[in-house]
N, C-alpha and C positions, 0 to 999 in steps of 0.2 A: 504493499499499500504506500501511498505518498507520504513523504515528510517534508518539512519546511525547506530543507536544503535542495531536494531534487525537484520541488514543485508538485504540481498536480498529476494524478494518474491520467492515463489517456484512454478514453473509451474506444473499444475495438472498431466502432463504426467510423471513427475519424480516419483510421488507417485504411479500412475497406473503401471508403468514399474517395480518399486520396488515390489509392491504387486504380480505381475505376477511372478517375479524371486523367491519371498519368497514362494508363495502358489503352484505354478505349475512348478517351475524350468525351466521356459521358456528361461532363459538366464544364461550364465556362469558369465557375467559381465556387468556392466553399467557404463559408463563414463559420468559425468556430468560437465558442464561448466557454468560459470557466463556469461551471455550476458549483457554487460554493458549498451548497448542502451535500451534493454528492462527492465533493472533493475531486472532481475530474473535469477534463476537457471534453466537451461534447460538440456535435454538429448542430449548428443553429439553423443555417439556410444552405440550400443547394441551388445553384443557378444553372438553368438549362444552357446547352451549347449555343443556341440562338441568341441569348441575351448579350447586351452591350456593356461597355465599361460603365456607362451611366447607370445601368441597372445594378451593376456591382456596387458602385459607391452609395447608392440609394439604400442598399441593405447593411450599410455599415452605420451603426448608431453614432451620432455626432458627439455625445458626451460619455460614452462608455467604451472600455477597452475591448478589443477582439483580436483574434488572429484570423488571417484569411489567406486563401490560396487563390491565385488568379492565373488562368491559362492565357497568356498574352500572345496573340498572332501578330506578326509583322513581316514587312518585306526587307530584306537586306539591300545594301548598295549594289550587290550583284543581281538584284531582282529575284532572289530566292524567297519563297514563302516558308517562313519559320515560325515556331512557337517556343516560348520559354515559360517555365513554371515559376511564378513569383510567390514568395512567402512575405506576407505583410504583417508586422506587428504594430498594431493600431493602438496608440495610447495617448489620447488627447489630453491637453493640459487641464481641461475641465472635468476629467474623471476623477473619482474618489482616489485618495492617496493609497488606501488599502488595496483597491482594485489594481492600480498601477503597479504596486509592489508584487502582487500576486502574478500578475502577467509577465513581469520582468523575471521573477524567479523561476517561473515555469517554462519559459520560452525555449531554452536550450534543450531540455528534455523533450519537450513536445516536438521540436524541430528534428530531433534525432529519430523520432518514430516515423517520420515522413521522408522516406528515401527517394530522392529525385528532385528536390528543390534545386533550382538553378540560380535564382537570384533572391537576395533578401532585402527588404525595405523596412526601415523603422520610420514610423510617421506619427507626428503629434499634432499636425493639422492637415487638412485635405491637399494643400499644395505639395506636400512631401510625397504624395502618391498620385500625383496627376498624370495624365497620359504622356506628357513630355518627359517626366521622370522615367516611366516605363520604357519609352523609346530610347532614351539615352543609355539606360542600364542594360537594355536587351542587346545593343550592338557591341 
């Protein structure tokens, strides 16, 4: 079970849904939250492959911490269609201090459970995870 140093336990559904996104492109994004009562990270929302970046950001609460995975499609300078799997640690300044500490202390353990993350973003306000940031980090 989880202890303070290693962070929260990770619900198996988190790993299953991530594998589906990675292997089958079943989802465009996954939003995860820490369930403090169950002391574990759980899947909060799944975004269909047809959804846009705007749909993704609409599913991230403005004043609560979350983890998210976003499957970012882009075209390289050589005109190749590619995609990269982004891990976003969302910790807005307006979130509760306890929540920010919980998410910060659990992040590394949670990330280790999701094998195949290509780019990591830390964001405290929406501009830090804007499409321009995704584009610059993807290339």
